[in-house]
Backbone as CSV, one residue per row, in Angstrom:
resi,resn,N_x,N_y,N_z,CA_x,CA_y,CA_z,C_x,C_y,C_z
1,MET,-3.472,-5.456,28.077,-4.330,-5.078,28.502,-6.043,-5.246,27.828
2,ALA,-6.771,-5.951,28.616,-8.189,-5.942,27.741,-8.955,-5.020,27.270
3,TYR,-8.707,-4.840,26.851,-10.088,-3.545,26.067,-11.987,-4.143,25.857
4,ASP,-12.609,-2.830,26.115,-13.543,-3.012,26.543,-14.174,-3.450,25.317
5,LEU,-13.485,-2.265,24.079,-14.227,-1.019,23.160,-13.259,-1.476,22.208
6,ILE,-13.360,-1.929,20.415,-12.298,-1.609,19.427,-12.667,-1.154,18.476
7,VAL,-12.343,0.651,18.167,-12.706,1.422,16.845,-11.680,1.019,15.938
8,PHE,-12.821,0.760,14.894,-11.490,0.092,13.371,-12.160,1.396,12.738
9,ASP,-10.948,1.972,12.204,-11.472,2.931,10.901,-12.001,2.308,9.460
10,TRP,-12.038,2.510,8.715,-12.729,1.424,7.232,-11.966,1.651,5.895
11,ASP,-11.598,2.518,5.549,-10.868,1.626,4.424,-8.983,1.856,5.038
12,GLY,-8.786,1.252,3.814,-7.148,1.212,4.184,-7.248,0.472,5.538
13,THR,-8.239,0.288,6.478,-7.658,-0.759,7.341,-8.625,-1.836,7.565
14,LEU,-9.809,-2.166,6.947,-10.846,-3.381,6.725,-10.608,-3.194,4.980
15,MET,-10.738,-2.411,4.355,-10.998,-2.446,3.190,-9.868,-2.396,3.035
16,ASP,-10.013,-2.752,1.643,-8.297,-2.825,0.224,-9.156,-1.927,-0.244
17,SER,-9.160,-0.424,-0.176,-9.331,0.571,-0.754,-8.517,2.035,-1.063
18,ILE,-7.496,1.328,-1.316,-6.731,3.189,-0.964,-6.722,3.364,-2.234
19,GLY,-6.456,2.701,-3.450,-5.816,2.520,-4.458,-7.486,2.646,-5.394
20,THR,-8.134,2.531,-4.785,-9.287,2.896,-6.099,-10.183,3.875,-5.318
21,ILE,-9.781,4.360,-4.123,-9.903,5.431,-3.900,-9.254,7.297,-4.510
22,VAL,-7.526,6.097,-4.842,-6.838,6.932,-5.201,-6.911,7.845,-6.759
23,ALA,-8.142,6.565,-7.052,-7.827,6.384,-9.005,-8.968,6.942,-9.300
24,CYS,-10.073,7.372,-8.153,-11.644,7.848,-8.498,-11.037,9.386,-8.259
25,ALA,-10.478,9.418,-7.339,-9.867,10.993,-7.209,-9.245,11.197,-8.343
26,GLN,-8.669,11.466,-9.340,-7.715,11.201,-10.544,-8.458,11.256,-11.496
27,ARG,-9.281,9.921,-11.908,-10.881,10.714,-12.554,-11.429,12.017,-12.186
28,THR,-11.991,12.415,-11.431,-13.020,12.925,-10.836,-12.114,14.629,-11.321
29,LEU,-10.851,14.512,-10.922,-10.476,16.451,-10.952,-9.496,15.986,-13.202
30,ALA,-9.716,15.251,-14.035,-8.872,15.043,-15.392,-11.045,15.536,-15.751
31,ASP,-11.994,15.234,-15.339,-13.170,15.927,-15.246,-13.074,16.855,-15.293
32,GLN,-12.410,17.226,-13.981,-13.484,19.304,-13.779,-11.969,19.843,-15.078
33,GLY,-11.321,18.892,-15.825,-10.088,19.799,-16.740,-8.942,20.333,-15.016
34,LEU,-8.765,19.718,-14.063,-7.774,19.998,-13.640,-6.349,19.320,-14.108
35,PRO,-6.100,19.555,-13.668,-3.940,18.554,-13.573,-4.745,17.375,-12.150
36,ALA,-3.264,16.827,-13.080,-3.716,15.515,-12.213,-2.493,16.020,-10.837
37,VAL,-2.705,15.465,-9.957,-1.324,15.397,-8.759,-0.941,13.866,-8.087
38,LEU,-0.155,14.270,-7.783,1.160,12.644,-7.437,0.396,11.972,-6.710
39,ASP,0.353,10.720,-6.730,-1.197,9.605,-5.992,-0.702,9.918,-4.479
40,HIS,0.444,9.725,-4.113,1.052,9.959,-2.033,0.221,11.186,-1.638
41,GLN,-0.461,12.099,-2.802,-0.816,13.038,-2.506,-2.130,12.931,-2.151
42,ILE,-3.047,12.086,-2.689,-3.856,11.498,-2.316,-4.657,10.760,-1.211
43,ARG,-3.612,9.528,-0.756,-3.043,8.426,-0.031,-3.598,9.339,1.566
44,ASP,-2.231,10.471,1.099,-2.334,10.984,2.833,-3.538,11.037,3.548
45,LEU,-4.509,11.925,2.243,-5.547,12.148,2.342,-6.710,11.803,2.815
46,VAL,-6.717,10.418,2.758,-8.015,8.939,2.709,-7.995,9.725,4.295
47,GLY,-9.612,9.383,4.585,-10.051,9.337,5.735,-10.377,10.424,6.401
48,LEU,-10.365,11.888,5.940,-10.472,12.888,5.986,-11.989,12.882,5.138
49,ARG,-12.906,13.898,5.532,-14.143,13.990,4.390,-13.800,14.240,3.457
50,LEU,-15.082,14.129,2.457,-14.167,14.256,0.991,-14.576,16.025,0.701
51,LEU,-14.685,16.526,1.429,-15.307,17.859,0.536,-13.254,18.774,1.628
52,THR,-13.561,18.137,3.246,-11.728,18.545,3.053,-10.522,18.373,1.960
53,ILE,-11.413,17.182,1.856,-9.978,16.480,0.754,-10.129,16.802,-0.733
54,ALA,-11.013,17.637,-1.257,-11.334,17.823,-2.333,-11.053,19.618,-2.464
55,GLU,-10.898,20.617,-1.482,-10.189,21.690,-0.719,-8.439,21.460,-0.846
56,ARG,-7.999,20.385,-0.693,-6.936,20.290,-0.484,-6.153,20.096,-0.995
57,LEU,-7.014,19.845,-2.275,-6.411,18.909,-3.912,-6.534,19.529,-5.024
58,ILE,-7.230,20.628,-4.350,-7.760,22.285,-5.652,-6.946,23.090,-5.109
59,GLY,-7.320,23.041,-3.804,-7.226,24.946,-3.105,-7.337,25.441,-4.150
60,GLY,-7.247,27.431,-3.799,-8.144,28.622,-4.139,-9.348,28.247,-3.056
61,HIS,-9.801,29.197,-3.501,-11.487,29.701,-2.974,-12.843,30.009,-3.703
62,ASP,-12.719,28.735,-4.828,-13.678,29.090,-4.975,-15.282,27.180,-4.312
63,PRO,-15.900,27.550,-3.675,-15.899,26.459,-3.022,-17.095,25.548,-4.230
64,SER,-17.304,26.768,-4.969,-18.154,25.483,-5.968,-17.783,24.636,-7.364
65,LEU,-16.268,25.235,-6.855,-15.642,24.026,-7.769,-15.786,23.109,-6.549
66,HIS,-15.193,22.607,-5.495,-14.403,21.934,-4.223,-15.963,20.672,-4.306
67,ALA,-17.201,21.783,-4.437,-18.421,21.013,-3.925,-18.733,20.508,-5.604
68,ARG,-18.163,20.815,-6.600,-18.527,19.895,-8.205,-17.409,18.741,-8.042
69,PHE,-16.204,18.796,-6.886,-15.986,17.271,-6.771,-16.198,16.347,-6.105
70,VAL,-16.781,16.444,-5.444,-18.155,16.313,-4.442,-19.625,15.166,-4.703
71,GLU,-19.628,16.391,-5.776,-20.657,15.652,-6.542,-20.058,14.807,-7.855
72,ILE,-18.589,15.033,-8.781,-18.311,14.074,-9.723,-17.283,12.450,-8.646
73,TYR,-17.059,13.088,-7.957,-16.271,11.818,-7.127,-17.237,10.626,-6.899
74,SER,-19.037,11.128,-6.256,-19.590,10.368,-5.373,-20.388,9.938,-6.696
75,GLN,-20.803,10.307,-7.856,-21.061,10.031,-9.013,-19.992,8.593,-9.556
76,HIS,-18.988,8.966,-9.804,-17.475,8.062,-10.419,-17.971,6.458,-9.177
77,TRP,-17.416,7.270,-7.896,-17.719,5.805,-7.313,-19.032,4.813,-7.492
78,ARG,-20.325,5.497,-7.151,-21.565,4.672,-7.190,-21.522,4.224,-8.432
79,THR,-20.893,4.196,-9.461,-21.297,3.959,-11.009,-20.359,3.387,-11.378
80,THR,-18.819,3.122,-11.393,-17.572,2.323,-11.339,-16.606,1.532,-10.250
81,PHE,-16.357,2.740,-8.914,-15.054,2.108,-8.533,-15.873,1.380,-7.606
82,ARG,-16.785,1.477,-6.586,-18.219,0.782,-5.727,-17.411,-0.389,-6.213
83,GLY,-17.833,-0.636,-6.915,-17.479,-2.573,-7.260,-16.035,-2.861,-7.024
84,GLN,-15.128,-1.661,-7.315,-13.649,-2.509,-6.623,-12.905,-2.756,-6.168
85,LEU,-14.171,-2.779,-4.761,-13.935,-2.555,-3.876,-14.300,-4.140,-2.348
86,PHE,-12.920,-4.946,-1.753,-12.885,-5.579,-1.477,-12.762,-5.393,0.051
87,PRO,-12.938,-6.306,0.905,-12.268,-6.234,2.075,-10.754,-6.945,2.528
88,LEU,-9.638,-6.341,2.900,-8.495,-7.193,2.893,-8.841,-8.089,2.787
89,SER,-7.591,-9.021,2.678,-8.266,-11.019,3.180,-8.178,-11.843,4.786
90,CYS,-7.615,-10.668,5.609,-7.878,-10.925,6.818,-8.680,-10.493,7.569
91,SER,-9.411,-9.220,6.969,-10.369,-9.320,8.005,-11.216,-9.933,8.377
92,GLY,-12.349,-10.195,7.734,-13.869,-10.898,8.161,-13.217,-12.688,9.168
93,ALA,-11.846,-12.661,9.049,-11.285,-13.910,10.329,-10.951,-13.570,12.104
94,VAL,-10.256,-11.500,11.309,-10.012,-11.296,12.725,-11.388,-10.610,13.092
95,LEU,-11.972,-10.110,12.516,-13.592,-9.866,12.948,-14.452,-10.834,13.744
96,GLN,-14.424,-12.198,13.272,-14.831,-13.251,14.018,-14.608,-13.807,14.814
97,ALA,-13.105,-13.475,14.498,-12.325,-14.277,15.896,-12.513,-13.855,17.400
98,LEU,-12.213,-11.677,17.045,-12.896,-11.219,17.782,-14.388,-11.498,18.593
99,ALA,-15.235,-11.432,17.375,-16.649,-11.700,17.662,-16.943,-12.951,18.970
100,ASP,-16.235,-13.980,18.332,-16.510,-14.962,19.275,-15.755,-14.928,20.846
101,ARG,-14.967,-13.851,20.776,-14.652,-13.428,21.706,-15.690,-12.967,23.215
102,TYR,-16.649,-12.694,22.576,-17.105,-11.468,22.464,-16.955,-10.095,23.019
103,GLN,-16.289,-10.192,22.069,-16.012,-8.483,22.040,-16.689,-7.130,21.046
104,MET,-16.361,-6.470,22.303,-17.309,-5.581,21.342,-16.469,-4.570,20.666
105,MET,-17.465,-3.865,19.453,-16.483,-3.487,18.091,-17.373,-2.378,17.427
106,ALA,-16.727,-1.402,17.052,-17.237,-0.018,16.421,-16.827,0.205,15.027
107,VAL,-16.794,1.503,14.613,-16.172,1.584,13.136,-16.569,2.846,13.484
108,ALA,-15.539,4.057,13.184,-15.451,5.041,13.288,-14.749,5.412,11.693
109,THR,-15.338,6.612,10.516,-14.523,6.399,9.294,-15.309,7.441,8.606
110,GLY,-14.606,8.163,8.126,-14.294,9.339,7.026,-15.477,9.126,5.919
111,LYS,-16.101,7.914,5.826,-16.450,7.740,4.382,-18.361,8.573,5.445
112,SER,-18.993,9.324,3.869,-19.760,8.980,4.068,-21.115,7.600,4.969
113,ARG,-22.210,8.630,5.193,-23.145,7.178,6.315,-24.113,6.388,5.100
114,ARG,-24.286,7.304,4.257,-24.471,5.865,3.099,-23.009,5.573,1.807
115,GLY,-22.424,5.904,2.197,-21.644,4.308,1.666,-21.089,3.859,2.943
116,LEU,-20.812,4.120,3.483,-20.538,2.866,4.875,-21.950,1.920,5.315
117,GLU,-23.413,2.266,4.877,-24.028,1.218,4.911,-24.137,0.656,3.515
118,THR,-23.581,0.565,2.839,-23.618,0.157,1.102,-22.463,-1.162,1.536
119,ASP,-21.239,-0.698,2.544,-20.343,-1.778,2.641,-20.335,-2.411,4.034
120,LEU,-21.348,-2.031,5.219,-21.765,-3.026,5.816,-21.831,-4.300,5.261
121,ASP,-23.570,-3.989,3.974,-23.936,-4.634,3.772,-23.512,-5.750,2.313
122,SER,-22.530,-4.979,2.099,-21.639,-6.209,0.601,-20.466,-7.106,1.472
123,THR,-20.365,-6.055,2.510,-18.685,-7.652,2.871,-19.778,-8.466,3.689
124,GLY,-21.390,-8.015,4.263,-21.367,-8.766,5.645,-21.017,-8.263,7.085
125,PHE,-20.222,-7.657,7.289,-19.533,-7.133,7.852,-20.304,-6.196,9.412
126,ARG,-22.197,-6.168,9.336,-22.346,-5.279,10.274,-22.801,-6.308,11.439
127,ARG,-23.051,-7.467,11.161,-23.588,-7.978,12.432,-21.987,-7.128,13.200
128,TYR,-20.867,-6.912,12.997,-19.514,-7.003,13.956,-19.686,-6.147,14.788
129,PHE,-20.800,-4.715,14.124,-20.585,-3.857,14.578,-21.648,-3.102,16.175
130,ALA,-20.908,-3.232,16.847,-22.293,-2.094,17.838,-22.702,-0.464,17.592
131,ALA,-21.811,-0.495,17.012,-22.278,1.510,16.541,-21.161,1.178,15.498
132,THR,-21.565,2.945,15.008,-20.524,2.675,13.584,-20.787,4.606,13.934
133,ARG,-20.027,5.054,13.226,-19.950,6.666,13.519,-19.565,7.102,11.863
134,THR,-19.607,7.673,10.767,-19.378,8.459,9.772,-19.178,10.029,10.128
135,VAL,-18.150,10.965,9.214,-18.498,12.303,9.114,-20.262,12.548,8.844
136,ASP,-20.928,12.240,8.620,-22.161,13.037,8.075,-23.178,13.402,9.639
137,GLU,-22.223,12.603,10.226,-23.067,12.550,12.234,-21.900,13.181,13.171
138,SER,-20.799,12.941,13.005,-19.101,13.468,13.576,-18.550,14.160,13.036
139,PRO,-17.935,15.121,13.600,-16.553,15.722,12.893,-15.872,15.250,12.708
140,SER,-14.426,15.708,11.664,-13.995,14.898,10.453,-12.844,14.938,12.286
141,LYS,-12.000,13.635,11.300,-11.039,13.345,11.924,-9.811,14.104,11.189
142,PRO,-8.814,15.241,12.690,-8.000,14.504,13.693,-9.850,14.940,14.925
143,SER,-10.247,15.314,15.004,-10.966,15.448,16.131,-11.668,14.259,16.455
144,PRO,-11.495,13.775,18.099,-12.068,12.803,18.857,-13.581,12.981,19.187
145,GLY,-13.916,13.183,18.331,-15.838,12.895,18.088,-16.345,12.127,18.064
146,MET,-15.872,11.124,16.822,-15.773,10.435,16.960,-16.273,8.848,17.733
147,VAL,-14.728,8.577,18.258,-14.564,7.741,19.548,-15.372,8.087,20.644
148,LEU,-15.540,9.553,21.002,-16.186,10.342,22.262,-17.455,9.879,22.094
149,GLU,-18.052,10.126,20.556,-19.786,9.294,21.250,-19.764,8.048,20.927
150,LEU,-18.369,7.446,20.331,-18.749,6.017,20.808,-19.000,5.352,21.593
151,MET,-18.420,6.019,22.400,-17.995,5.498,24.209,-18.802,6.021,25.058
152,ASP,-19.205,6.913,24.574,-20.735,7.352,25.372,-21.988,6.245,25.286
153,GLU,-22.461,6.371,23.820,-22.969,5.046,23.320,-22.154,3.706,23.968
154,LEU,-22.275,3.281,24.132,-21.841,2.390,24.269,-21.278,2.403,25.821
155,GLY,-20.644,2.704,26.550,-20.997,2.795,28.463,-19.144,2.712,28.072
156,VAL,-18.205,2.537,27.735,-16.879,2.163,27.996,-15.918,3.731,28.063
157,ARG,-14.793,3.104,28.266,-14.460,4.133,29.358,-13.339,4.269,28.365
158,PRO,-12.296,4.781,28.282,-10.865,5.529,28.117,-9.971,5.097,27.709
159,ASP,-10.470,4.670,29.037,-8.705,3.750,29.172,-8.931,2.143,29.455
160,LYS,-10.568,1.621,28.140,-10.671,0.282,27.933,-11.144,0.470,26.912
161,THR,-10.696,1.492,25.418,-11.140,1.791,24.639,-9.719,2.155,23.712
162,LEU,-9.695,0.967,22.409,-8.754,0.883,21.399,-9.153,1.443,20.255
163,VAL,-8.561,2.137,19.493,-8.429,2.179,18.117,-7.362,1.725,17.475
164,VAL,-7.830,1.481,15.829,-7.239,0.520,15.150,-7.342,1.651,13.671
165,GLY,-6.110,2.321,12.631,-6.631,2.995,12.485,-5.531,2.596,11.529
166,ASP,-4.995,3.702,9.873,-3.636,3.415,8.625,-3.446,4.645,8.609
167,THR,-4.439,5.791,9.296,-3.814,6.741,9.030,-2.975,7.883,10.248
168,THR,-2.568,8.364,10.121,-1.969,9.830,11.189,-3.188,10.655,11.307
169,HIS,-4.347,10.244,11.189,-6.417,11.035,11.348,-6.706,10.410,11.786
170,ASP,-6.257,9.139,11.718,-7.143,7.389,12.792,-6.262,7.389,13.940
171,VAL,-4.774,8.249,13.730,-4.413,7.703,14.969,-3.719,9.504,16.253
172,LEU,-4.138,10.362,15.422,-4.741,12.080,16.399,-5.521,12.009,16.226
173,MET,-7.252,11.203,15.796,-8.278,10.922,16.544,-8.047,10.359,17.806
174,ALA,-7.338,9.355,18.121,-7.603,8.365,19.443,-6.980,9.206,20.026
175,ARG,-5.339,10.224,20.250,-4.241,10.729,21.009,-5.577,11.116,21.681
176,ASN,-6.618,12.739,20.373,-7.721,13.543,21.462,-8.304,13.085,21.838
177,ALA,-8.680,11.749,22.021,-9.679,11.497,22.935,-9.042,10.525,23.811
178,GLU,-7.969,10.919,23.660,-6.741,10.061,25.311,-7.536,8.541,25.574
179,VAL,-7.207,7.080,24.362,-6.917,5.746,24.286,-6.530,5.708,23.783
180,ASP,-6.077,4.202,24.095,-4.432,4.098,23.001,-5.126,3.472,21.714
181,VAL,-4.189,3.263,20.856,-3.804,3.002,19.576,-2.799,2.388,18.647
182,VAL,-3.481,1.852,17.580,-2.460,1.408,17.254,-2.628,0.902,15.522
183,GLY,-1.110,1.723,14.991,-1.452,1.379,13.611,-1.256,0.522,12.582
184,VAL,-2.076,0.009,11.297,-1.785,-1.147,9.967,-1.226,-0.616,8.920
185,LEU,0.343,-1.046,8.396,0.453,-0.633,7.554,-0.524,-1.445,5.922
186,SER,-1.181,-1.034,5.871,-1.954,-1.866,4.915,-3.078,-0.914,3.878
187,GLY,-2.808,0.283,4.639,-3.122,1.773,3.976,-2.195,2.727,3.518
188,SER,-2.939,4.202,3.726,-2.689,4.761,3.064,-0.318,5.243,4.326
189,HIS,-0.709,5.324,5.437,0.033,5.887,5.754,1.833,4.872,6.645
190,GLY,2.473,5.574,5.930,3.780,4.533,6.588,3.818,4.496,7.695
191,GLU,4.622,3.245,8.128,5.772,3.453,9.622,5.845,3.792,10.429
192,SER,7.119,5.081,9.964,7.338,6.771,10.941,6.392,7.192,10.571
193,VAL,5.351,8.100,9.952,4.742,8.372,10.427,3.653,8.311,11.676
194,LEU,3.340,6.918,11.869,2.066,6.339,12.333,2.688,6.675,13.988
195,ARG,3.425,5.892,14.364,4.771,6.161,15.339,4.533,7.881,15.966
196,GLU,5.238,8.291,14.645,5.259,9.695,15.237,4.198,10.576,15.556
197,ALA,2.927,10.069,15.552,1.939,10.853,15.584,1.594,10.343,16.852
198,GLY,1.736,8.781,17.529,1.713,8.590,18.239,0.662,6.731,18.764
199,ALA,1.424,6.014,18.030,0.652,4.389,18.007,1.376,4.314,18.654
200,LEU,0.764,3.076,19.413,1.222,2.567,20.576,2.287,1.645,19.588
201,GLU,1.921,0.563,18.302,2.645,-0.156,17.894,1.959,-0.328,15.807
202,CYS,2.451,-0.541,15.248,2.108,-0.954,14.120,2.379,-2.433,13.643
203,LEU,1.664,-2.298,12.665,1.037,-3.878,13.090,1.126,-4.255,11.147
204,ARG,2.347,-4.946,10.555,1.283,-5.386,9.097,0.364,-4.643,9.152
205,ASP,-0.958,-5.972,9.466,-2.293,-5.798,9.037,-2.743,-6.119,9.734
206,VAL,-4.693,-5.913,9.926,-5.479,-6.203,11.399,-5.152,-8.161,11.665
207,GLY,-4.667,-8.692,10.394,-4.941,-9.768,10.424,-3.481,-10.684,11.606
208,LYS,-2.220,-9.437,12.441,-2.305,-9.726,13.385,-2.626,-8.974,14.518
209,LEU,-3.412,-8.478,14.792,-4.565,-7.475,15.993,-4.523,-8.454,16.617
210,LEU,-4.753,-9.468,16.572,-4.639,-10.888,17.945,-3.555,-11.136,17.894
211,ALA,-2.361,-11.001,17.844,-1.424,-11.807,18.233,-1.031,-10.338,19.916
212,TRP,-0.873,-9.431,18.213,-0.597,-8.342,19.700,-2.298,-7.833,21.057
213,LEU,-2.590,-8.206,20.576,-3.452,-7.945,21.620,-3.524,-9.415,22.768
214,ASP,-2.807,-10.542,22.549,-2.734,-12.151,22.799,-0.840,-11.985,24.213
215,ARG,-0.079,-10.562,23.261,0.799,-11.011,23.717,1.176,-10.510,24.623
216,PRO,3.286,-11.215,25.499,2.842,-11.101,27.160,3.604,-9.275,27.334
217,VAL,2.413,-8.809,28.794,2.975,-7.919,29.364,2.968,-7.864,30.258
218,SER,4.204,-6.890,30.889,4.935,-6.888,32.211,3.704,-6.052,33.110
219,SER,4.287,-5.744,34.208,3.413,-5.174,34.998,3.020,-4.196,35.378
220,THR,3.781,-3.324,34.457,3.823,-1.286,33.993,3.519,-1.858,33.320
221,GLY,2.296,-2.876,32.487,1.459,-2.420,31.735,2.192,-2.550,29.893
222,THR,4.075,-2.557,30.011,4.120,-2.632,28.837,4.741,-4.013,28.280
223,SER,4.519,-4.477,26.994,5.300,-5.959,26.233,6.878,-5.790,26.619
224,SER,6.188,-7.063,26.942,7.699,-7.755,27.707,8.377,-8.255,26.417
225,GLY,8.248,-8.719,24.803,8.803,-8.693,23.634,9.197,-7.859,22.812
226,PRO,9.716,-8.022,22.367,10.280,-7.340,20.416,8.820,-6.990,20.174
227,GLN,8.262,-5.783,19.762,7.075,-4.994,18.337,7.965,-4.822,17.258
228,THR,7.116,-6.171,16.576,7.878,-5.918,14.990,5.836,-4.786,14.700
229,ALA,6.241,-4.996,13.983,4.788,-4.835,12.358,4.802,-5.401,11.186
230,SER,6.074,-6.692,11.601,5.203,-8.161,11.107,4.631,-8.745,11.345
């Protein structure tokens, strides 16, 4: 199937950022005098709104404590951890190859608008995307809001839209928007949970996306060959 629009998640999908996000969150908890959590507990939340991450990591019913987490995390990110953030080695080549095909692309991310704008400039990826959405202007994943807004802005039907992401939050967002979704294993969540959430396929990383898009497809719309994550 040819897609008119491909919507990419950002962290863990195009950016090698999950470990950096985990380290920043652990530093933030320590600065607040709160106990460290297991790294996988943070990884599982990547892609959600930062305030939601704070609420789930800290628990309780103290909004000031959650707001303080967001404040400290944001400060650490700007001053220390953002400089440790880099695109996955395959991201630039895939985006350029898709652009050479005149493929329309967009971003739907749990990042703030400020954070995404900084990343778009530092990576040079801004030129590839026709539109972007963050949690500052759209509902947080797994709400379908980001995808629905992007399709409406760009004039694309659900059956011509594909989401690519590394978490179940991305997969569920796509399913809630009634669009196709492919998982990548370069970020937070593993193959079994991505498939269980509804991913059509799980790829090792976005470097495998072109081969998946070009795979032989039967008349029923399904792949005629074996599907692997390699």
